[in-house]
Residue frames as qw, qx, qy, qz and C-alpha x, y, z in Angstrom:
[[0.169, -0.178, -0.789, -0.563, 96.19, 54.50, 21.28],
 [0.476, -0.111, 0.203, -0.849, 92.57, 55.46, 21.93],
 [0.473, 0.082, 0.828, -0.290, 89.87, 52.96, 22.83],
 [0.035, 0.232, 0.813, 0.532, 87.75, 51.25, 20.17],
 [0.332, 0.134, 0.178, -0.917, 84.42, 52.95, 19.50],
 [0.795, 0.263, 0.159, -0.523, 82.48, 50.65, 17.17],
 [0.498, -0.112, 0.821, 0.256, 82.61, 47.44, 15.14],
 [0.507, 0.450, -0.310, -0.667, 82.01, 47.25, 11.38],
 [0.484, -0.007, 0.875, 0.009, 80.51, 44.04, 9.97],
 [0.600, 0.522, 0.599, -0.095, 78.86, 42.59, 6.85],
 [0.145, 0.737, -0.296, -0.590, 80.91, 44.70, 4.39],
 [0.868, 0.488, 0.032, -0.092, 81.05, 43.52, 0.80],
 [0.519, 0.594, -0.507, 0.347, 84.82, 44.05, 1.10],
 [0.808, -0.446, -0.374, 0.088, 85.68, 41.90, 4.12],
 [0.600, 0.051, -0.286, 0.745, 88.88, 43.75, 4.96],
 [0.112, -0.529, -0.006, -0.841, 86.79, 46.82, 5.86],
 [0.727, -0.547, -0.354, -0.217, 85.26, 44.89, 8.76],
 [0.628, -0.009, -0.509, 0.588, 86.61, 45.03, 12.30],
 [0.378, -0.765, -0.377, 0.361, 86.98, 47.34, 15.28],
 [0.348, 0.643, 0.086, 0.677, 87.57, 51.09, 14.85],
 [0.436, -0.577, -0.336, 0.603, 88.91, 53.81, 17.16],
 [0.188, 0.971, 0.147, 0.014, 88.88, 57.60, 16.85],
 [0.663, -0.131, 0.126, 0.726, 92.03, 59.27, 15.55],
 [0.120, -0.255, 0.079, 0.956, 91.55, 63.02, 15.50],
 [0.457, 0.649, 0.417, -0.443, 89.18, 64.71, 13.07],
 [0.290, 0.028, 0.619, 0.729, 88.75, 65.22, 9.33],
 [0.126, -0.431, -0.470, -0.760, 86.52, 67.86, 7.74],
 [0.292, -0.344, 0.324, -0.831, 85.53, 68.89, 11.29],
 [0.886, -0.211, -0.104, -0.399, 84.10, 65.43, 12.05],
 [0.661, -0.485, 0.573, -0.014, 85.60, 62.53, 14.03],
 [0.555, 0.528, -0.608, -0.209, 88.05, 60.42, 12.00],
 [0.847, -0.287, 0.401, -0.201, 87.94, 56.69, 12.73],
 [0.371, 0.565, -0.721, -0.151, 90.67, 54.19, 11.84],
 [0.915, -0.074, -0.380, -0.113, 90.81, 50.41, 11.96],
 [0.657, -0.690, 0.303, -0.038, 92.47, 49.01, 15.08],
 [0.844, -0.130, 0.419, 0.310, 94.72, 46.90, 12.87],
 [0.517, 0.225, 0.405, 0.720, 95.41, 49.17, 9.88],
 [0.025, -0.631, -0.240, 0.738, 95.19, 52.97, 10.05],
 [0.009, 0.112, -0.573, -0.812, 94.84, 53.11, 6.24],
 [0.199, -0.478, -0.801, -0.300, 91.29, 51.79, 6.60],
 [0.012, -0.102, -0.342, 0.934, 89.15, 54.69, 7.73],
 [0.038, -0.697, -0.692, -0.181, 85.60, 55.84, 8.28],
 [0.229, -0.382, -0.152, 0.882, 85.35, 59.61, 8.12],
 [0.358, 0.820, 0.283, -0.346, 83.58, 62.59, 6.61],
 [0.429, -0.240, 0.601, 0.630, 84.99, 62.54, 3.08],
 [0.438, 0.513, -0.165, -0.720, 84.18, 63.93, -0.34],
 [0.416, 0.100, 0.886, 0.177, 82.49, 61.11, -2.23],
 [0.293, 0.607, 0.630, 0.385, 81.07, 61.92, -5.67],
 [0.191, 0.415, 0.029, 0.889, 82.11, 65.56, -4.95],
 [0.505, -0.660, -0.139, -0.539, 79.88, 65.68, -1.85],
 [0.045, 0.375, -0.767, 0.519, 81.12, 65.46, 1.76],
 [0.827, -0.282, -0.137, -0.467, 79.41, 62.56, 3.54],
 [0.645, -0.461, 0.598, -0.112, 80.26, 59.69, 5.86],
 [0.746, 0.500, -0.409, -0.161, 82.45, 57.28, 3.92],
 [0.833, -0.384, 0.388, 0.093, 84.42, 54.08, 4.51],
 [0.430, 0.786, -0.430, -0.109, 87.82, 54.04, 2.81],
 [0.993, -0.048, -0.045, 0.098, 89.82, 50.87, 2.26],
 [0.750, -0.033, 0.015, 0.661, 93.25, 52.41, 1.61],
 [0.088, -0.941, -0.134, 0.298, 93.82, 56.01, 2.68],
 [0.390, -0.538, 0.442, 0.603, 97.34, 56.16, 1.22],
 [0.427, 0.251, 0.716, 0.492, 96.04, 55.21, -2.21],
 [0.134, 0.295, -0.019, -0.946, 93.88, 58.36, -2.35],
 [0.033, -0.249, -0.879, -0.405, 91.06, 56.24, -3.71],
 [0.476, -0.303, -0.141, -0.814, 87.41, 57.15, -3.83],
 [0.382, -0.169, 0.751, -0.512, 85.40, 55.61, -1.01],
 [0.249, -0.097, -0.890, -0.370, 83.68, 52.33, -2.01],
 [0.264, -0.577, -0.759, 0.145, 81.24, 52.71, 0.93],
 [0.021, 0.150, -0.096, 0.984, 79.33, 55.91, 1.57],
 [0.034, 0.524, 0.767, -0.368, 76.16, 57.16, 3.19],
 [0.148, 0.611, 0.509, 0.588, 73.50, 59.24, 1.44],
 [0.330, -0.891, -0.298, 0.090, 72.98, 61.38, 4.52],
 [0.651, 0.180, -0.006, 0.737, 75.55, 64.01, 3.50],
 [0.110, -0.909, -0.115, -0.384, 74.19, 67.25, 4.97],
 [0.387, 0.520, -0.526, 0.551, 77.23, 68.62, 6.88],
 [0.175, -0.354, 0.585, -0.708, 75.67, 68.80, 10.33],
 [0.774, -0.198, -0.352, -0.487, 73.19, 65.94, 10.24],
 [0.928, -0.345, -0.135, 0.035, 75.25, 63.52, 12.30],
 [0.131, -0.857, 0.489, -0.099, 78.37, 63.88, 14.39],
 [0.414, -0.355, 0.837, 0.045, 79.15, 60.17, 14.13],
 [0.231, 0.138, -0.802, -0.533, 78.74, 57.53, 11.41],
 [0.753, -0.067, 0.053, -0.653, 75.24, 56.06, 11.06],
 [0.577, -0.238, 0.771, -0.124, 74.74, 52.40, 11.90],
 [0.546, 0.289, 0.761, 0.197, 73.01, 51.36, 8.67],
 [0.407, 0.848, 0.251, -0.229, 71.74, 52.71, 5.37],
 [0.268, -0.600, 0.517, 0.548, 75.18, 52.55, 3.70],
 [0.783, 0.588, -0.004, -0.204, 75.83, 52.11, 0.01],
 [0.610, -0.346, 0.581, 0.413, 78.52, 50.11, -1.76],
 [0.195, -0.087, 0.635, 0.743, 79.41, 51.42, -5.21],
 [0.350, 0.009, -0.208, -0.913, 75.98, 53.10, -5.56],
 [0.632, -0.244, -0.656, -0.334, 74.01, 49.99, -4.49],
 [0.660, -0.637, 0.101, -0.386, 72.57, 49.22, -1.03],
 [0.388, 0.417, -0.762, 0.310, 75.18, 47.72, 1.32],
 [0.769, -0.441, -0.461, -0.051, 74.78, 45.29, 4.21],
 [0.399, 0.300, -0.459, 0.735, 77.49, 47.22, 6.09],
 [0.559, -0.724, -0.358, -0.187, 76.53, 47.60, 9.74],
 [0.225, 0.462, -0.490, 0.704, 78.15, 49.73, 12.47],
 [0.674, -0.581, -0.453, -0.050, 77.58, 48.68, 16.08],
 [0.023, -0.742, 0.368, -0.560, 78.67, 51.06, 18.82],
 [0.610, 0.004, -0.733, 0.301, 80.38, 49.33, 21.75],
 [0.605, -0.769, -0.133, -0.157, 79.45, 49.28, 25.41],
 [0.172, -0.813, 0.532, -0.160, 82.28, 49.77, 27.91],
 [0.778, -0.241, 0.579, -0.037, 82.47, 46.01, 28.46],
 [0.828, 0.495, 0.234, 0.122, 82.67, 45.40, 24.69],
 [0.260, 0.900, -0.312, 0.155, 85.47, 47.98, 24.41],
 [0.460, -0.625, 0.623, -0.096, 87.47, 46.10, 27.03],
 [0.856, 0.083, 0.509, 0.037, 86.95, 42.80, 25.20],
 [0.651, 0.750, 0.020, 0.117, 88.02, 44.41, 21.92],
 [0.015, -0.857, 0.497, -0.131, 91.22, 45.67, 23.53],
 [0.677, -0.353, 0.643, -0.057, 91.89, 42.17, 24.91],
 [0.854, 0.407, 0.319, 0.057, 91.38, 40.67, 21.42],
 [0.445, 0.859, -0.198, 0.156, 93.83, 43.14, 19.91],
 [0.304, -0.734, 0.593, -0.128, 96.39, 42.46, 22.65],
 [0.816, -0.078, 0.572, -0.009, 96.08, 38.71, 22.06],
 [0.750, 0.639, 0.137, 0.102, 96.46, 39.21, 18.32],
 [0.154, 0.896, -0.392, 0.143, 99.58, 41.32, 18.90],
 [0.555, -0.520, 0.645, -0.072, 101.06, 38.59, 21.10],
 [0.872, 0.226, 0.431, 0.045, 100.41, 35.93, 18.44],
 [0.562, 0.811, -0.078, 0.140, 102.08, 38.10, 15.79],
 [0.133, -0.829, 0.527, -0.136, 105.07, 38.71, 18.03],
 [0.764, -0.258, 0.590, -0.033, 105.39, 34.97, 18.74],
 [0.831, 0.463, 0.279, 0.134, 105.41, 34.16, 15.02],
 [0.350, 0.899, -0.201, 0.171, 107.83, 36.97, 14.20],
 [0.364, -0.731, 0.569, -0.101, 110.26, 35.72, 16.83],
 [0.853, -0.015, 0.514, 0.087, 110.37, 32.29, 15.19],
 [0.393, 0.820, -0.299, -0.289, 113.00, 33.27, 12.64],
 [0.952, 0.238, -0.091, 0.172, 115.13, 30.90, 10.56],
 [0.519, -0.761, 0.283, 0.266, 118.76, 30.66, 11.57],
 [0.645, -0.123, 0.528, 0.539, 120.56, 29.49, 8.45],
 [0.019, -0.396, 0.321, 0.860, 121.34, 31.32, 5.23],
 [0.097, -0.145, -0.813, -0.556, 118.76, 29.38, 3.21],
 [0.470, -0.167, 0.105, -0.860, 115.85, 30.49, 5.43],
 [0.742, -0.123, -0.613, -0.243, 115.14, 26.86, 6.33],
 [0.430, -0.549, 0.487, -0.526, 114.34, 26.01, 9.94],
 [0.685, -0.132, 0.703, -0.134, 113.89, 22.27, 9.30],
 [0.224, -0.048, 0.841, 0.491, 113.86, 19.75, 6.48],
 [0.458, 0.067, -0.299, -0.834, 111.15, 20.29, 3.83],
 [0.465, 0.085, 0.796, -0.378, 108.02, 18.24, 4.49],
 [0.538, 0.534, 0.651, 0.032, 105.94, 18.72, 1.35],
 [0.176, -0.053, 0.403, 0.896, 105.70, 20.55, -1.96],
 [0.356, 0.641, 0.473, -0.488, 102.80, 22.79, -3.01],
 [0.188, -0.047, 0.627, 0.755, 101.96, 23.12, -6.71],
 [0.013, 0.466, 0.743, 0.481, 99.24, 24.35, -9.09],
 [0.099, -0.603, -0.502, 0.612, 98.15, 27.26, -6.87],
 [0.278, 0.837, 0.402, 0.247, 96.14, 30.05, -8.44],
 [0.117, -0.969, 0.217, -0.030, 98.56, 32.40, -6.63],
 [0.809, 0.391, -0.372, 0.234, 102.04, 31.24, -7.80],
 [0.041, 0.646, -0.543, 0.535, 103.84, 32.68, -4.76],
 [0.762, -0.366, 0.336, -0.416, 102.12, 30.02, -2.63],
 [0.950, 0.232, -0.208, 0.004, 103.85, 27.22, -4.57],
 [0.261, 0.672, -0.618, 0.314, 107.13, 25.61, -3.48],
 [0.632, -0.070, -0.724, 0.268, 108.62, 23.48, -0.70],
 [0.458, -0.708, 0.055, -0.535, 107.43, 23.86, 2.89],
 [0.477, 0.097, -0.756, 0.437, 109.05, 22.97, 6.21],
 [0.505, -0.703, -0.499, -0.027, 107.60, 22.92, 9.72],
 [0.219, 0.373, -0.335, 0.837, 108.18, 25.91, 12.01],
 [0.168, -0.023, 0.615, -0.770, 106.55, 25.35, 15.38],
 [0.003, -0.468, -0.882, -0.059, 102.80, 25.05, 15.85],
 [0.217, -0.070, -0.004, -0.974, 99.71, 27.26, 15.61],
 [0.732, -0.140, -0.006, -0.667, 96.32, 26.46, 17.19],
 [0.725, -0.286, 0.600, -0.181, 97.91, 23.20, 18.37],
 [0.883, 0.396, 0.245, 0.065, 98.73, 22.05, 14.82],
 [0.648, -0.137, 0.291, 0.691, 101.99, 22.10, 12.84],
 [0.213, 0.898, 0.030, -0.383, 102.78, 25.48, 11.23],
 [0.756, 0.149, 0.409, 0.489, 104.42, 25.19, 7.80],
 [0.060, 0.858, -0.102, -0.501, 106.37, 27.93, 6.03],
 [0.769, 0.631, -0.003, 0.102, 107.64, 28.26, 2.48],
 [0.789, -0.294, 0.078, 0.534, 111.42, 27.70, 2.45],
 [0.441, 0.314, 0.217, 0.813, 111.95, 30.67, 0.11],
 [0.165, -0.455, -0.039, -0.874, 109.44, 33.09, 1.68],
 [0.180, -0.160, -0.848, 0.472, 108.50, 32.60, 5.33],
 [0.354, 0.137, 0.189, -0.906, 105.47, 34.88, 4.89],
 [0.679, 0.055, -0.503, -0.532, 103.80, 32.13, 2.82],
 [0.207, -0.224, 0.849, -0.431, 102.36, 29.73, 5.37],
 [0.636, -0.202, -0.609, -0.428, 100.03, 26.76, 5.66],
 [0.051, 0.093, -0.768, 0.631, 98.53, 26.37, 9.10],
 [0.188, -0.578, -0.794, 0.018, 95.34, 25.77, 11.07],
 [0.072, 0.002, -0.053, 0.996, 93.68, 29.19, 10.93],
 [0.282, 0.524, 0.606, -0.528, 90.30, 30.78, 11.67],
 [0.007, -0.050, -0.611, -0.790, 88.50, 30.89, 8.31],
 [0.452, -0.414, -0.423, -0.668, 84.96, 32.34, 8.39],
 [0.485, -0.526, 0.387, -0.582, 85.27, 32.07, 12.23],
 [0.980, -0.117, 0.108, -0.120, 85.93, 28.32, 11.96],
 [0.270, -0.672, 0.651, 0.228, 89.45, 26.88, 12.38],
 [0.919, 0.318, 0.233, 0.008, 90.57, 24.87, 9.37],
 [0.660, -0.145, 0.358, 0.644, 93.66, 24.37, 7.24],
 [0.311, 0.929, 0.142, -0.142, 94.48, 27.58, 5.36],
 [0.685, 0.106, 0.181, 0.698, 97.23, 28.80, 3.03],
 [0.055, -0.968, -0.243, 0.034, 98.03, 32.46, 3.57],
 [0.459, 0.544, -0.190, 0.676, 100.43, 35.39, 3.46],
 [0.543, -0.519, -0.498, 0.435, 101.45, 36.08, 7.06],
 [0.240, -0.049, -0.024, 0.969, 102.54, 39.65, 6.34],
 [0.296, -0.381, -0.418, -0.770, 98.96, 40.39, 5.24],
 [0.569, -0.505, -0.646, 0.060, 97.59, 38.74, 8.40],
 [0.442, -0.308, -0.361, 0.761, 99.44, 41.32, 10.50],
 [0.022, -0.129, 0.065, 0.989, 97.83, 44.27, 8.72],
 [0.427, -0.202, -0.510, -0.719, 94.31, 43.11, 7.89],
 [0.435, -0.087, 0.616, -0.651, 91.57, 42.74, 10.46],
 [0.771, 0.224, 0.469, -0.367, 89.48, 39.57, 10.10],
 [0.195, 0.532, -0.688, -0.453, 91.78, 38.30, 7.35],
 [0.900, 0.155, 0.313, -0.262, 90.48, 35.38, 5.31],
 [0.399, -0.364, 0.721, 0.435, 93.09, 33.08, 3.71],
 [0.512, 0.414, -0.364, -0.659, 92.58, 32.82, -0.07],
 [0.590, 0.129, -0.779, -0.165, 93.15, 29.06, 0.11],
 [0.459, -0.301, 0.619, -0.562, 91.38, 26.87, 2.65],
 [0.277, 0.004, -0.945, -0.176, 90.06, 23.36, 3.12],
 [0.606, -0.369, -0.215, -0.671, 86.46, 22.47, 3.92],
 [0.786, -0.227, -0.559, 0.139, 87.58, 19.66, 6.23],
 [0.021, 0.631, -0.309, 0.712, 87.61, 21.86, 9.33],
 [0.813, -0.529, -0.195, -0.142, 86.59, 19.50, 12.16],
 [0.225, -0.876, 0.412, -0.114, 89.32, 20.19, 14.78],
 [0.549, -0.460, 0.697, 0.033, 90.71, 16.66, 15.05],
 [0.872, 0.440, 0.102, -0.191, 90.16, 15.34, 11.52],
 [0.827, 0.420, -0.107, 0.358, 93.74, 15.69, 10.30],
 [0.599, -0.674, 0.055, 0.429, 97.07, 16.39, 11.93],
 [0.347, -0.297, 0.436, 0.775, 98.57, 17.59, 8.65],
 [0.396, 0.474, -0.102, -0.780, 97.30, 19.50, 5.60],
 [0.787, 0.308, 0.528, -0.083, 95.31, 17.40, 3.10],
 [0.459, -0.121, 0.578, 0.664, 96.80, 16.82, -0.33],
 [0.016, -0.253, -0.575, -0.778, 93.82, 17.93, -2.39],
 [0.212, -0.670, -0.710, -0.044, 90.26, 19.22, -2.11],
 [0.255, -0.348, -0.214, 0.877, 91.33, 22.81, -1.43],
 [0.224, 0.844, 0.481, 0.083, 89.27, 25.88, -2.26],
 [0.361, -0.012, 0.073, 0.929, 90.39, 29.23, -3.63],
 [0.208, 0.072, 0.052, -0.974, 88.12, 32.16, -2.74],
 [0.617, 0.169, 0.503, -0.581, 85.15, 29.81, -2.25],
 [0.800, 0.446, -0.216, -0.339, 85.67, 28.02, -5.58],
 [0.973, -0.079, 0.123, 0.177, 87.53, 24.74, -6.28],
 [0.042, -0.862, 0.472, 0.182, 91.32, 25.07, -6.37],
 [0.864, 0.376, -0.333, 0.047, 93.90, 23.05, -8.30],
 [0.163, -0.734, 0.586, -0.303, 96.27, 23.38, -5.31],
 [0.947, -0.004, -0.322, -0.016, 98.06, 20.09, -4.68],
 [0.360, -0.741, 0.540, -0.173, 100.26, 19.08, -1.73],
 [0.889, 0.218, -0.401, 0.042, 102.77, 16.27, -2.27],
 [0.643, -0.708, 0.290, -0.030, 104.55, 14.89, 0.81],
 [0.382, 0.700, -0.603, 0.005, 108.24, 14.12, 0.41]]
C-alpha cells in the first residue's frame, strides 16, 4: 500500500473525509483512494460530460461525482486543487491539505492503530449457537433505525467502557465512541465502522464527559443531530 498523500476535510458528505493515497492513474491523471475504502476516490473524472477533478463516494456504484472542481482544462493541474470545490453545483467547504513527511507517518500510525482495534473486535466472537457471549443487560426500543432495536449483552470493553452488542446481530453495538472527535455513548453498525473513515454513529448521547456514566443512559439520545425516541430499558 502506498503512503497517504493528502487529507480531505469539511465535506458536506462526511464519509468523503479522511486520508487518501495514490493508486495508479485514471484519465492520465493520478487516481487517489481513501485509506479506509478504495471505493471513495478523488480522480480526473467525467462530471457533467466534462473531465475534471472529482470526488466520488462509491466507485462501484458508477454514480456521478457529488464533488467536482470547475478547473477542468485537461492539463491545468496534475493533482487535485486544495479548495474551490463544488458540491452538487453549489460552493463546497471541501478542503484538501497535502501532508508533510511527518504527517504521512502519523497518518500511517493512525491507520495501523485503527486496524488493530478492528482486529481486536473481530476476534471477540460469540461461542454459542445463539450468538450470545453473556446474559442480556438491556433492551433497546423505538429506534429510528429498526435494526438497532433488541436485546444487548456485554462483550468486553472499548475506550475503557463496557462494549454492548445486539444478541441477534453483533454488528449492532452500543459503546463509548469518538463522535465529532469527542468520546461519548454511541449506537452504531460495526461493519460500517470498518469501511468508513471518520465514521459518525447515527445515534449518540450528548452526555459525553468521560466519567459521567459507566453505562449507556436510558433516554436523551439523538439521531443525526435531532432528538431520538431511542429508549434503553435495563433488565
